[in-house]
Every structure is written in C-alpha cells, then in structure tokens.
C-alpha positions in Angstrom: 8.1 30.9 0.7 7.4 27.2 0.7 8.5 25.3 3.8 7.4 21.8 2.9 7.3 20.4 -0.6 6.0 16.9 -1.4 6.1 15.5 -4.9 4.4 12.3 -6.1 4.9 10.6 -2.7 3.7 7.0 -2.2 4.2 4.5 0.6 3.7 0.8 0.5 4.1 -1.7 3.3 4.5 -5.5 3.0 2.1 -7.4 5.2 1.7 -11.2 5.0 3.5 -11.3 1.6 1.1 -8.6 0.2 1.7 -5.0 -0.6 -0.5 -2.5 1.3 -0.6 0.9 -0.3 -0.9 3.5 2.4 -0.3 6.6 0.4 -0.5 7.3 -3.3 0.7 10.3 -5.4 0.7 12.9 -2.6 1.8 16.2 -4.0 1.4 19.4 -1.9 3.2 22.5 -0.8 2.9 24.1 2.7 4.1 27.7 3.1 6.3 29.1 5.8 4.2 29.8 8.9 1.1 28.0 7.7 -1.1 26.0 10.1 -2.4 23.1 8.1 -4.8 20.4 9.3 -5.0 16.9 7.8 -8.5 15.3 7.9 -9.5 11.8 6.7 -11.0 8.5 7.6 -9.2 6.1 9.9 -6.4 4.2 8.1 -6.0 6.7 5.3 -2.3 7.3 6.0 -2.3 10.6 7.9 0.1 9.4 10.6 2.3 7.6 8.0 2.6 11.0 6.1 3.6 12.7 9.4 6.1 10.0 10.2 7.7 10.4 6.8 8.1 14.1 7.4 9.6 13.3 10.8 12.0 11.0 9.1 10.7 8.0 11.1 9.6 6.3 7.8 10.9 6.4 4.3 8.7 7.0 1.2 8.5 4.1 -1.3 8.6 6.7 -4.1 8.5 10.5 -4.4 10.4 13.3 -2.8 10.0 15.3 0.4 11.8 18.6 0.8 11.8 20.7 4.0 13.4 24.0 3.4 15.6 24.6 6.4 16.4 28.3 7.1 18.5 27.9 10.2 20.9 25.0 10.5 21.3 25.6 14.2 17.6 24.7 14.8 16.2 21.1 14.8 14.3 20.4 11.6 11.1 19.2 13.3 9.5 18.3 16.6 6.5 15.9 16.9 3.7 15.8 19.4 2.0 12.5 19.6 -1.6 11.5 20.4 -0.5 9.7 23.5 1.6 11.9 25.7 5.3 11.6 24.9 6.6 12.9 28.2 9.6 11.1 29.8 8.3 9.5 33.0 11.6 9.8 35.0 12.0 13.6 34.4 10.1 16.4 36.1 7.9 18.8 34.1 10.7 21.3 34.0 13.2 18.7 32.9 10.9 17.4 30.2 10.4 20.9 28.7 14.2 21.5 28.8 15.1 18.1 27.4 15.4 19.1 23.7 17.4 22.2 24.5 19.8 20.3 26.7 20.3 17.7 24.0 21.5 20.6 21.7 24.1 21.5 24.3 22.9 25.1 24.6 24.0 27.4 27.4 22.4 26.8 30.8 21.2 30.4 31.0 19.4 30.1 27.6 17.9 26.7 28.5 16.6 28.1 31.8 15.2 31.2 30.1 13.4 29.3 27.4 12.1 26.6 29.7 10.7 29.2 32.1 9.1 31.1 29.3 7.2 28.1 27.9 6.3 26.8 31.4 4.5 30.1 31.9 2.9 30.0 28.5 1.2 26.7 29.2 0.4 27.4 32.9 2.8 24.9 34.4 5.2 27.0 36.3 4.0 26.0 39.7 4.0 22.3 38.7 7.6 22.3 37.5 8.9 19.9 40.1 6.2 17.2 39.5 6.6 14.0 37.6 4.3 12.8 34.8 2.6 10.2 37.0 1.4 13.2 39.2 -0.2 15.0 36.2 -3.6 14.8 34.5 -3.8 13.9 30.8 -4.3 17.6 29.8 -1.2 18.7 31.8 0.9 16.0 30.2 -0.1 17.3 26.8 0.8 20.9 27.9 4.3 19.5 28.8 4.6 18.0 25.3 3.5 21.2 23.6 5.8 23.4 25.7 8.8 21.1 25.0 8.1 21.1 21.2 7.9 24.9 21.0 10.8 25.5 23.4 13.1 23.4 21.2 12.3 25.9 18.4 12.0 23.5 15.4 11.6 24.5 11.8 8.3 22.6 11.6 5.9 21.2 14.2 4.1 17.9 13.5 1.1 17.1 15.7 -0.7 13.8 15.6 -4.1 14.2 17.2 -2.6 15.7 20.4 -6.0 16.5 22.0 -8.0 13.4 20.9 -7.9 11.7 24.3 -9.0 14.8 26.3 -12.4 15.9 27.5 -14.1 18.7 25.7 -13.3 21.4 28.3 -9.6 20.6 28.3 -9.5 20.3 24.6 -10.9 23.8 24.1 -8.4 25.2 26.6 -5.4 23.6 25.0 -6.6 24.6 21.5 -6.6 28.2 22.6 -3.2 27.9 24.3 -1.8 26.3 21.2 -3.1 29.0 18.9 -1.8 31.7 21.2 1.7 30.3 21.1 1.5 29.6 17.3 0.4 33.2 16.6 3.4 34.4 18.5 6.0 32.1 16.9 4.4 31.4 13.5 5.8 28.0 13.2 4.9 25.9 10.3 2.4 23.3 11.7 1.0 20.1 10.2 -1.8 18.9 12.5 -3.7 15.6 12.3 -7.3 15.6 13.6 -10.6 13.7 13.1 -12.6 16.7 14.3 -13.9 19.1 11.6 -14.6 21.7 14.3 -11.0 21.5 15.5 -9.7 21.9 12.0 -11.9 24.9 11.3 -10.8 26.5 14.6 -7.0 26.0 14.1 -6.1 25.9 10.5 -5.2 28.2 7.6 -5.9 25.2 5.3 -7.6 21.8 5.6 -6.3 19.0 3.5 -8.9 16.2 3.1 -7.6 12.7 2.5 -9.3 9.8 0.7 -9.8 6.3 2.1 -6.8 4.0 1.7 -4.6 4.5 -0.3 -4.5 8.0 1.0 -4.6 10.8 -1.5 -5.3 14.6 -1.1 -8.8 15.0 -2.6 -9.6 18.5 -1.3 -7.6 21.5 -0.3 -9.8 24.0 1.6 -8.6 27.5 2.6 -10.0 28.8 5.9 -10.2 32.6 5.6 -12.0 33.4 8.8 -10.1 36.2 10.7 -8.1 35.4 13.8 -8.3 35.2 16.7 -11.1 32.6 16.5 -13.3 30.9 19.1 -15.3 27.8 18.8 -18.4 29.9 19.3 -17.6 32.1 16.3 -16.7 29.1 14.2 -20.0 27.3 14.9 -22.1 30.4 14.3 -20.5 31.6 11.1 -22.6 30.7 8.0 -19.6 30.3 5.7 -17.9 28.0 8.2 -21.1 26.0 8.6 -21.1 25.5 4.8 -17.5 24.4 4.8 -18.2 22.0 7.7 -21.1 20.4 5.9 -19.2 20.1 2.7 -16.3 18.3 4.5 -18.7 16.2 6.5 -20.4 14.9 3.3 -17.0 14.2 1.7 -15.8 12.3 4.8 -19.0 10.3 5.0 -18.5 9.2 1.4 -14.9 8.2 2.1 -15.9 6.2 5.2 -18.4 4.3 3.1 -15.7 3.5 0.6 -13.6 1.9 3.3 -16.5 -0.4 4.2 -17.0 -1.5 0.6 -13.3 -2.6 0.2 
C-alpha cells in the first residue's frame, strides 16, 4: 500500500522580483512502513520537499497525497536538524506534549511517555530542562516525542547532523530499533551516504537546483545492520561509490550555475 504519493510537484519562490525554482517535476511513491532517505547537494530542495509534506509550505504545482489510515492519529510529526524541544518544559513534559495536545487520557499519556523515555534512555533525566541536556540528549527527546505522538508519517530533517560521530551512531541504532518495532513511514534527509545506507530501504538522490529525483536506489541488505557491516559489504561499497560519483557531479553543476 502506498503511503505518500507525489505527482508532478514543483515549487517556486519569488526573491528580488525573480522566480527561484526549488523543486521541479517531483513524482514518487513511498510505501507504507518504508524508511526512505533523501540525499542531494545543499540547496537542492530537500527541506522544501519535507516542509511541503508537513504542510508548512504549499507546492506551486502538482499534488501530494498522504493516505491516512487512522483519523485519530496526527498525519505527521517532524524532527528538525536543530533540536525542537520546548525550553520551558521538562524532558517528560516535552515527550508528552503532543499527546496532551490531543486531549488523550492521563493514564494513556503517562504510559506512552514512560515507554518512550525508556526507549531512548532518558527515564532518569525526566525532570531536567533542555538547558541541562547535551545536544544528543535533546535529539533523543525530539525523537521520543515524535514516536510517542504516533503519527502516520515521520519527517526527519538531518536530525543527527550536529552530533559527534559516537553520539550519531548511538542515536542511529536507537532510531532503527524504534522504527523496526513501529514500522512508521519515514522520510529522512541526510548529507551522509553512510547514514543513508545504514538506515534506509530506499535512497532517493536529488539533482542540483531545481531539485529533481535523478536516482532511486533500493537497499536490500538484511536488517539489523551496523555501520561496520555496511562499510565492509562489497555491494554496499559499490552503491556508496556510485552515489558519491553522482553527488560529486551534481555539486559541480551547482558551481557552474
């Protein structure tokens, strides 16, 4: 079953009396439960596409359909590159925020909040405020809140980009563990080919501006995966090099424009 359908989507912005074409003729289908990574050079429209799916932007042309199966659930949750935690709420209150906004029962909110606090290893930090947390812990809060709210789709905009390598690997593993349990449909932006190979079922490679889907790569390596397995597997190395060459070509195109 398809979860997200995008048909001939384009997006133009007006800047200094000129049209800037951010996205052009995007057509794609994402299945229910797929984990899909978006890769592309800076400025190719990846975040714009996510913002359209989050209903934060409107397309200039084309159609977006998200097939909602449960009207009681929110359509989407978004995890941003910079932590999106609410500074005046504790860790526990942040994770519970979306559930409380839906006016669910106190018992249910408490149970779901506790479950995801445990999942991301934050139970003993529940009373702390964001200013008392590291960057990695703040992103754990954002991920726990997004999954606790139980959306139809999860949109993630480079959530681990600002973290050191050790924290990044830990959070990638935690994200995969939660995703494999929930099987949410995820669209995940990254600049890291390694990260895309580790996480995704499919990698969508975007061109330089205006952004178009120029390659759709299925990742068939069995799960669970580890970064060590990904880097040592000959087929994954071949895919890495192929994507790297394509990205390099697209980056060169941005410099010629």
